[in-house]
C-alpha positions in Angstrom: -151.3 87.4 55.5 -148.7 85.6 57.9 -146.3 87.9 59.3 -143.1 86.9 58.1 -139.3 86.9 59.4 -136.3 87.4 57.1 -133.3 86.5 58.8 -129.7 86.9 57.7 -127.7 83.5 56.9 -125.3 82.1 59.2 -122.2 82.8 57.0 -119.9 81.5 59.5 -121.9 78.0 59.2 -122.1 78.2 55.4 -118.5 78.4 54.9 -118.0 75.6 57.6 -120.5 73.4 55.7 -119.2 74.2 52.2 -115.4 73.7 53.9 -115.6 70.8 56.1 -115.5 67.5 54.0 -112.4 68.8 53.0 -110.7 70.6 56.2 -110.7 70.7 59.7 -112.8 73.8 60.1 -115.1 75.5 63.0 -115.6 79.2 64.2 -113.0 78.7 67.5 -109.4 77.6 67.9 -109.3 74.2 69.1 -107.6 73.0 72.2 -105.8 70.2 70.4 -105.0 71.7 67.3 -104.6 69.5 64.4 -101.4 70.0 61.9 -103.5 72.1 59.6 -107.2 73.8 60.5 -109.2 76.5 59.3 -111.1 79.1 61.4 -114.0 81.6 60.1 -115.1 84.9 61.8 -117.9 86.3 60.9 -116.8 90.4 60.9 -120.0 92.6 60.0 -121.2 93.1 56.4 -123.9 95.3 55.1 -127.6 94.6 54.0 -128.0 94.4 50.0 -131.5 94.4 50.3 -134.4 93.2 51.9 -133.7 89.5 50.8 -129.9 89.9 50.3 -126.8 90.3 52.6 -123.4 90.8 52.1 -121.7 89.5 54.9 -118.1 89.8 56.0 -116.1 86.9 56.7 -112.5 86.2 57.7 -111.0 82.3 56.7 -108.1 81.8 58.8 -105.9 79.1 58.0 -103.1 78.0 60.4 -100.5 75.4 59.8 -97.0 74.0 61.3 -95.6 74.7 57.7 -96.0 78.6 56.3 -96.1 77.2 52.8 -98.8 74.6 53.7 -101.0 77.4 55.3 -100.5 79.6 52.3 -101.3 77.1 49.9 -104.6 75.8 51.9 -105.7 79.3 52.0 -105.8 79.8 48.4 -107.1 76.5 47.6 -110.0 77.5 50.5 -110.6 80.7 48.7 -110.7 78.9 45.1 -113.3 76.3 46.5 -115.9 79.0 47.9 -115.6 81.1 44.5 -116.4 77.9 42.8 -119.2 77.1 45.2 -120.6 81.1 44.9 -120.4 80.5 40.8 -122.6 77.3 41.7 -124.8 79.2 43.6 -124.9 77.8 46.7 -122.6 78.4 49.9 -123.1 75.7 52.1 -126.9 75.0 52.1 -127.1 79.1 51.7 -128.4 80.3 48.3 -125.5 82.9 47.2 -125.4 85.5 44.1 -121.6 85.8 44.1 -118.6 86.0 46.2 -116.3 89.3 46.1 -112.7 89.2 47.5 -112.1 91.9 50.3 -108.3 90.7 50.9 -106.3 87.9 48.9 -104.6 85.5 51.8 -101.9 86.8 53.7 -99.3 86.0 55.7 -100.7 86.9 59.2 -99.0 85.9 62.3 -101.0 85.2 65.6 -98.9 85.4 68.5 -101.3 83.4 70.9 -101.0 80.5 68.5 -97.2 80.1 68.2 -97.0 76.3 67.1 -98.5 77.5 63.6 -98.2 80.1 60.8 -101.6 82.0 60.1 -102.9 83.1 56.6 -106.3 84.8 56.6 -108.4 85.8 53.6 -111.7 87.8 53.9 -114.5 87.7 51.7 -117.8 89.0 50.9 -120.2 87.0 49.4 -123.8 87.8 48.6 -126.3 85.2 50.1 -130.5 85.5 50.5 -131.9 85.8 53.8 -134.1 82.6 55.3 -138.4 83.6 55.6 -140.0 82.4 58.1 -143.5 82.1 58.6 -144.6 83.5 62.3 
């Protein structure tokens, strides 16, 4: 039998793939900041079993208006929960999504032009198997 690598999913890319049809989103803050944009940061997590992980990811919503940042954060979270209920997060198989922190106002002094809301999620995603 050939050896198998069981590789954790790229949760940042999965979230970007899921939300990019609707939002300007990436894993870094763009130099030319649009009025509203999102940043995804993988911040750890745990291995649930051999083929499933529960990564932790924070989704940051930046907007010129605080009310827009709050609304987009709530909507982005709802979209991710819907995707998880359907069994896919981006291109990754997803068995569920926990919310570790609901959207909250959390200013970022290094981006004084935008208000920031953040939410933290813990999706259950399947690892990928690669045959060596």
